[in-house]
N, C-alpha and C positions, 0 to 999 in steps of 0.2 A: 513674674507678674506683668512686666512690660511686654514680654513676648506674647502672652495670652491676649493682652489688650490690642497689640498691633495686629494679630491674626483676626481678632473679632472686628476691628475697624476695616481690614481688607475685605472681609466677608460682607459687612454692611455696605461698603462702597461698591462691591460687585453687584449686590442685589439692587441697589439704587440705580446703577448704570443699566442693568437689564430692564428694570421697570421704565426708565426713561426712554430707552430704545424702543420698547414695545409701544409706549404711548405715542412716540413720534411716528412709528409705522402705521398705527391706526389713524393718526391725523393725516398722513400722506394719502392713505387710501380713502379718506373721507368717511370712514366708518363712525368715528366718535368725535364729538366736539370736545373742547377743553373741559367743560363742566361734566363730562361723562355721558351726556345724552346723545342719542343717535341723531346724526344730521341727515336731513332729507332735502337734497337739492332738487328742485323741480323747475320745469320750464317757466312756471308762473313767477319765479324770483327774478327773471331777467326782463326788465321793462326799460326800454330805451327812452321813451318820452311819456310823461304823465298825461298829456293831451296833445291834440293836433296843433294847437297854437304854439307849442314848443319846438315844432319842426324847424330846421334851419331855413333861413330866407333864401338860400341858394338853390333850394329844391325847385326844379322846373317840372311842369306837368308832362306826363308821358315819357319821362326819362328816369333811368336808374341813377340813384344818388347814394354814394357811400359816405357816411358821416363818421370820420375817424375819431372825433371827440366822444360821441355817444356810443361808439362801437356797434353801429347798426347799418343795415342796408335798407334804403327806402326804394321799394319797387312799385311801379304803377300797375294797379289792378283796376280795370275799368276806368282808367284816367285818374284814380285817386292814389296818392302815395301811401303805401302801407309799410310800416317799419318792421324789420325782422332783426332781432339781436344776433350778433355774429356767432354766439354760442349755439344757435339753432341751425346754423348752416354747416353742412358736412363738407361740401366743396363747390367750386364753380369752374366752369370750363367754357372756352370760346372756340367756335369753329367757323370757317369761312366756306360759303357755298355760293358760287357765282358772284352776283353783285351784292349779296346780303351777308351779314355776319350774325351768327346766333350765339347767345349766351345761355347756358343751362346752369341753374342754381339748384343743387340737391340739398335737401334738409334732413336733419336727424329725425328719424321716426321710430316708433316702437318696433321691435323685431317681430316678424310674423312667421309662423310655420307655414308649410305648403297648404294646409287645410284652412287657413285664415284665422287660426287661433293664435292669440298673442302669447309670447313667451313671458312667463311670470317672473318678474324680477323685483317685486315689491319688498321682499324681505331684506334685500341689500340696498334699499334706498333708490328705487327707480327714478330716472330723470323725468318720467312722464306721470303726471298726477292721476290721469284716468285714461287707460289704454283703449277704452271703448269709444272714445270720441274720434272725430275725423281729423286727419292730419294731411298737410300738404307735403307730398313727397318731392316734387320738383317743379320748378317754373322755367319756362323757356321764353326768351325774348329775341325778336328779330329786328335788325336795323340796317340801314345802308351806311351809317356812320360808324365805321370800324374802329376809329380812334377812341370814341367815347366808350364803347363796350370794352375795348382792350384796357383802357384806364380803370374801368370799374372792376374788371376781373383782377387786375394787378393789386388794387386797393383791398379787395376782399381777401386775396391770398396774404397780403401783408398783415391784415387784421387777424387772420386765422393763426399766424405765427406768433402773435403777441401772447 
């Protein structure tokens, strides 16, 4: 009787372990939340500031500013600082040409096929809520102050690693 009970307990333990491993695999993939519902992470969930009044006071007009606390990059568009959460940025690169330094910031965008048709990924919880909207693919900035742009690229890469 003790032998039967021990075997039954081992079998139950093995089953529970397999269920736990499967649940952890799904959580790591972002498939299912703990309550069993599908999780859908979208770009709309990443908001660095609730309003423009919450911007850091150290933001200067017409300069790129990396806010490490809010995990966002404020870039000047028509002289107005516009925040982009670090999760929307794919990569950033710097290049020097003559007396100017260029910084290119590439953004995550929905994948397109050659015909301009979006790849459907809605079933697995696409990152983009509506692929039919317009997206910024990249921004390029030019400056004669190479140190400022180098510092910005370094901070962006540091935030991407976090």
